[in-house]
Each structure stands twice: as structure tokens, then as C-alpha cells.
N, C-alpha and C positions, 0 to 999 in steps of 0.2 A: 802873439800874448795881445797885444795893447788893444787890437783889431778885436779877439776875442770878449776880453773884457769890454769891452763896449758894446759889444752888442747882447752880454745878457745883462748887462744891466737897461739898456733901452727895452730889451723884451720885457722886464721889471718892472719899470717905471713907465713905460710907455710912451717916452719922450726922447725923438730920434732925431730931432733937428738940428740941438746943440751940439750934439757927440761929434759931429762931422762935417768938415769944408764944404761949400757949395761946388757945384763942377758936376760934367758928366761923369765921372768915378764916384761921386757923391749920390748920383740918380741909382746907378747900375745897381750898386750896394744895398740904399736901401731898397731897392726892388725886392733884394733877394730876401731883405730881412722880413718883408714884409709875407715872401712867399714861406718864408719859415713860417711865421707865425701861423696861414693857414692849412700847414699838415702838408708842403709842397715840400719836400726836401733836397734843394739842390746842391749845397755844398757837402761833402761827404764827410769830412770831421764834424765839421758841427751836427748835422743833421744826427750821424751815428748816435752822437751823446744825447742828443735830446730823445732822441728815438728808444735809448735804452733805458735811461730815467723815467720815461711812460710806462713803458714797460713793466719795469721793475716796481713802480708805484701800484697796477694793476694788480700785478703778483701778490704784493703785499694782502692788498683788500681780498684776492681768490682766498687765502691762507686763512684771514680772518671769518670768512663765510664758512668756509668749509668744515671750522671745527663745529660750528653750530649746527648746521646741518650737512651732512655728510652725504655723500652720493649722488646730489643733484643734479651734477652734470654740468658746473657752468662752464663756460668757454670764452673765447674771444673773437670779436667778429675781425674783418679787415679794417676796420676804422678805430678799432680800438674800444670799443664796447664789448659789457659783459653781456652776454647772452645764455640764458637759464633754461635747461632743456627740462623738458617735462616725463623724464624718465624718474620713476619712485625710487628713493632709496632700496638700497639693497638690505634685509634682513639679516642679523648676524644670525638668526636660527640658520637660514639655508647657508652660511658657510660651515654652521658644525656639524648640517647634514650633507656634505658634499662628501664624496668619498676620494676624488682625485689626491695625488700627493702635492704637498704643499712643498716640494721642491722641484715639482715639472714632469717628476717620474711616473711611470704607470701607462694603464689604461681603464682605470676608471673603477676596476671591478671592487666585489668584495671581499674583504681582508680574509684570508687561507679558505679559499671557496665558500664563503658562508657558513663555515663551520667554527667560527673564531667568536662569536657574539656572547651575550650573557643570557644564560638561560638555553643555550644550544647544545644537544646532546651529540654532535659530530656530524662530519659530513655522511650524507647519504650511502649507503653501503659499508660504513665503519664497523666491523667486528670485534666487541672488547674481549680481551679475555678473562678468567676467573680472579676476582681477587684477593691475592694473596692475605694469608692472615697475620696478621702482626703478634708476635710475641710480646713485643713490649706495651702493647695497649691496655693500661688500666684493668680495660674491661674484659679481659683474655680469659676468655673460660678454657681449659682443654677438654674438659667432657664434652662441650659441645661441639668439636669435631666429628665424635663420632653418633648424633642424633638423627633420627629419620625426621622428618617430618611431613605428616600426611593430614589431607583435609577431613573432619569429622564432620560428619552428618547426622543432624539429632534424630531420634527416632520420633515419628508421629505420634500425635495423640489424637484423641477422637476426633475432636472440632476440625484440629489442624487436618485429619484422615477425608475428611468430607470434602471439605474446600480445596483442598489440592486435586483427589483422585479423581474428583465429579466431571470438573471443565474437560480433562483428559478424556475421559467415557463419552462425552457428549461431542467433544469433537471427532472422536472415532466414526461417530454415527454419519458424519458429514463425509470424510476422506477415505473409512473401510480398509485404512492400515494398521493391521495386529501389529507388525514388527515394531512400530512407530511407539505403537504405547507400551511395548514390551521394553525399548531402550530405555521411554520415560520412567516407566514401575521400577527399573531396574536402577536409575538413579536416585529412588527415595530409598530412605531406611523404613521400611515398613514394619519390621520389627515385628510387635505380637497383633498388628493390624494388618497382616497378611491374608489373613481369611477370613477379611470382610471386603475384600475386593470382588467376589463374585456376586457376592449377595449386593454389594451397592450397585453393582453392573446389572444384575437381572433386577433389582427393583428398579432403576431408570427406565429397562426395554419394555416393565407393564406398561410404564405410562406413555410409552410411544407407540410408530406403527409395528404393523408387523416385518417390513425390511429391516429396522432396527432389533426386533427378537432376534431375527436369523442372523444380524453381525456379531450380537452378543454371545448367541450360541458357537457362532465360529471363533471368536475372541475367547471365549473359554476355551476352546481347546486347543488354542495356539497358544496361549501361557500356560498349561498345563504340562509342567516339565522343564520349563526354561524358569519362570515367574514364580509360579504357584507350583503346590505337591498335590495330588490324590488326596490328602487327609485336609488340606486346606480347600479342596472344593468340596469334600464331604461334611466338614464343619459349616459351610456357606450353607447348604443345603437344609441342615438342622436348622438353623438359626430362620431361615424362610418358611420353613413350614410352622416353627415357632409365631413368628411375628405374622401369619396371615391375618390373623383379627383385623390387625392394623390397616393392611395392605387393600382389604376388600374396602374398607372405605374411602379410599379414594380411587380404587380399581375393582369394579364388581366383579369382573370376571379373572380376576387373579389368582382362583383358585385350580380352574383350569389354563390355565397359560403357564403357572408352575408346574403341573405335572407334566404338560408338554415341554415344558425345560429340563424335567427331570429325565423324561423319558428319552430327550435328545441326548441327552450327559452320558446315561446308560450304552445307548449306541455308538457316541463318540468313546465310548471305553475311558471317561472320567469320573467315572461314578462307578463303584461296583456292583452286579446285578443283585448282591444280597441287599442294598440299599432298602429297597421296597420292601423285601420279605422279614425285614428287623423291624417295621411297622405293626405287624399281625397281630391283631386281639390290644394293643399299646397305645393307641388312638384314642384318642376326648375331644377333641378339636374337630368339628364339622366339617370346617375347611379343608385342614390338614389332610382330613377324610376322602374329599373328595381331589384334592390334588391328586394323592396316590394312587387311585381309583384311576384318575385320569390316564397316568403314566402307565398304568399296570395295562389297560386296556389296550392302548397303543403299542405298546412291546409283543402284547397277545398278537394283535392283530397283524406287526410287520412275521411275527415268526409264521403264522398262520394263512395270512394271503398275499406276503410280499409285500407289505405298505414300505416307504420308502421313508425312514426317520428322517432322513439329512433334507428332505426336501417338505420339513411338515409347516416348516414358517413361508415356503414360497420365496422368494426373489426379488430385489426392488426391480420398478419401473424400469430405474435405467440399467440394469443388469441382465435385462431378459431382451430374447433376439424379437423383430421388428415380427418376423412371422408368425410367433406365437403374443404377441400383443394385439396383432389382428385378427384371430383366431377368440381369444378371449371377449375382442370388442364384439364379433358376430355370433355368439353364444350368446351375449350379456344382451343384446337386439331380441335376437329369437325368444330369448325369455320373456321378457318386456312383454313383445305383440301375444305369447303364449298368457300371461300373467295379468299385462297391462296394470304392475305396481309400479310407481313410479318412484316413493321411495327406497324402494328394493333397489330398480335399477341404478339412482342416484348414489346409493351406499357401496353398489359394487363398483360404480365410474371411480370412487373418489379410494377404495383399496386399492385399484390399480396402481396407484400412486406415478401416474403417468399424465402429469398437467400440460407439458409440452407436446403432447399424443392425441390429445384431444381433437385434434381437426380431423383425424383417421375416425374417432367414433362419428363426427358430422357427416364426411364423405359418405362411411358402410350405411348410414341411418338413409342420407338423400337415395344413395342406388337401390336401397331395400324397398324404398317409397317404387322406386321406378320401373323395378322388378316385379312389384306385387300387383299392378295395375285394379287397383280397388282402394275403394274411398276409405273401410275403415284400416288399413293401415297408413294413410296419409294423415286421416286424423288423429291416431295413437301417438307419429312421430311426430307430427307438430305439436299436440300437447306434453310430449318429452323434451324436444328441447326446449320450449318457453318456458316449463319448471325449472331445466339447467342453468338456461341465460337467467332466468331471476331471481338463483339461487347463489350465483356467480361460479357454477362450476365448470363452466365452459366462458371462457372470455369471448369479448369482440373479437378480438384480433385471431383466435382459435376458428371460431364460428364462418369470419371471411375466408381463412385459409381453406376450409372445407367446401362452402360452396364454392369457390374461386375454381379447386380442383376437378367439380362437377361440372363445370362451365367448359374447362380444357378439356373433358375426358368425352365430349357428349356426339364427337364424329364416330369414335367408336363405341360407345355404349348403343348408339343408334342402328347398329347392325344388328345386335340383339333383340333390340326393345324399337321396335319401328317409330312409335308414336312416345317414344322419351320425350323428343322436345314439346307437345301441348302436354305431359303429364310433368316437365320441367317447369313451364310454366304457370300452369294451374299452384301448383304446391308453392312455387316460389310467389304469387301474386298473393296466395294465403297467410304465405309467412311472413308478408310486408305488413296487410290486414290487423295479423296477431301481433305485431310490435316487434318479432325475432329478429326480421333484419331491415337496415334502412331501406331509402330509395335510390341511395348511392347502388348500392348489392342487387335489389332490382333490378337497376336500369341494365347492370351487366349480364343480364342472361340471355343467352344464347335463343337467336329462332331458326328456323328451317329455311 
């Protein structure tokens, strides 16, 4: 005990010479003390105490620092120095979002399978039963248990009717599905405006194409019986005859078209045959008289000559077969070669309503030039193509496709027309000079 006290006294005072006697034993002990000061612990009892004190001091320092910046990850090195880690402190928010159990249990999955949080309707596939009525509820009313709730659709007025039904009819002109129109009209509460549906459809068709007028006649025939009645259709045509003076301002041919609509409706049995006879001697408007006369003439022709009223408007280009379109194109070209009327040919081509099939028109026109073997046909067809291209009735793409089809069929055409290659080269060169085709299409022309 005396030796240990002397050692500690020497450590803190730094004087070791006066505490021990001289000799070998003294030198040995002095070296041990110096080793203790340098950190080389040789004596087990003394070294353990000093090491414990130094570690306790460092731990107190670490605790003091950890209260200021927790989570910085300080640690001790082998020499007893404090080593600061670069790991950023953990956010307390991350601990709140951690779903793992604080007790070390569970697999970290959400509670109740994700169906236990705030604002959650329950787990997927869960079916809720009907809520039982609480009789003790202050708002409970015994009469409400026998109530039947239904959705009430307000009837349409004049302004709402036109805004609602017009888009339906215009979309029908695009898709042609009468059943869809019937379903949409059945969802509306037309009320007293039910009889105005045929009137609105016919008014829109007068300003549209012939194919749209054909679709309108089919629509009236489909709606009569399920959405409309025969009285509604008859009342609509009465209103149309009265408003013909206003319709003529926008559509000059409205009287003739309305007469065709009346004849078609009588043929489809949605108008009575006595509809026209009821106006005899009681028509003051000249436009209404023209419409009724047109309808009477068509019905008389169908009775005597077998005219088909059901195909009065014709059918749209996309609804006709390809063979029929080819025949109509050939008839159009032959009529043009006889009359030479470019404007009439352009009008007839527009009425076909087949802009995607104009390459067939170009193909048949060039074939007609090769088979005619005459300069008159060549010049007339060239003039027609130049006019149609200038008015953008025939697009550049359709013109190119028509000429390329001729180029591909030249091997077969030369069998029937031996001089087809020379005639084609002549026509292509003149078409290029007239600005009908470009240089690239001219260079694609085949030669024998």
C-alpha cells in the first residue's frame, strides 16, 4: 500500500528521486513507473486501475457530447482518442415512419394488412353489410323506411333540347349506329319536345351530304316505334313544311330534298299515305307546294316504273362495294370525254364521297389514255387531272398511287396495247411539263 501511494504521488508531482532508496531495485521500479506513464501497463493491478479511470473519463465526455448532437456515432480508438464518424444523425421522423415493432417482434408489414389506417375503406375484397337503422337515433323517421328513391330527369326546354340533341345527331353521321342514338334519346326526358327530334335531324341533314341524308332516313325509320310515334313524325313534317321559307335561305334546294324525305318516309311506312293528299288545295307557300309535288311524283314513279325509293339518296362511299365504285368512275370519265365539262366532272367526283379511292380514278384515266391511242383523249384527260389537282380534289398522294399502279401493270397492259410504253412515256412527259407530276414520279416511268 505504501508503494502504491508513492507511485501515485510521483505520477501527479513528477518527482520520483526522493521517494525511493537507490539501488538495483530502485532502478527497476523507476523504469516500471516510466512505462506506466508512457501507457505501457506492466503491473497488472496498477495498470487496471489507471486504465479504468481513463476510460471512465472518456465515457463521461462522450455522454456529454452525445446530448448535444445525438447519433453522430463517436467511438474510441485503440489509443483512447475519440473518433467521430461521418454518419449523419438519424431523423426522428424516420423513427416515426418505421413500421417495425419496438419490441423486436413482427416482420415489418403494415398493420391489419393495410386496412387499418385513417381514411381507409378496408381491405380489398371486403364486403360490407347493410347498415341497420338505429331506432333510438334522434333523426330516425319511421316513414323513411318505406320510401323509394328514384332519379328524376327534368324535361328539356327549347334551348336545352337543341344543345343536347344536335351533338347526338352529328355523331350519328360519323358512326351510323341508330341503336346508340335510340339509347341516348331514351335516357333524356324529351317530354313535349319529342316531336321535334325528326325535325332537327332533317334540318341538319339538309345542310349535309347525300350519304348523311340517307342515314337520316334510316334513323327516322329505326326510331319510329321505340322512341318516336307515327304522330310525332307526322307533326315534325308539318312543322318542316311551315318553316321551308326559312330553310331555303340556307339551303336553296330544301324543297326538293324535303319532298324526297317525305316520299322516303311514306315508303318506309312511318308517314301515312294520306299525308300528301291532306294538303291538296290548301297550300299557299310555293316552297311547300314544290316539296309536296316532288314527293307525289316520286311515289307515282315508284308505283308505275318500279323506282326504288329506299335507294333514293344513294349510299356513302365507304358503304358501297368496290366494283360499283369502279363502274361509277368509268361512267364519269366516259361522260367527261363526251361533254368535256370539267366542272361537272369535278362535282360528280365530289359527290362520290370517296377521297380515299381517288387513286382508282387516276388509274382508270391513264388506262383510258393508253387504250384510246388518240391525242384528243390524252389532252382532255391531262386537262382534267390538272384541274382536279389544282383544286385539291385529288391529293398528291392519291395521284402518285394511281400512276404507280399503272407502272406496275404495264407488263400486262402491253399485251393488249403493243404501243402502251411509248404512249405512257408521252403522257408522263406532258404531265410533267404541265406540272401535274414531279420529276421523281416521271423518272419512275418504265420503258420497254
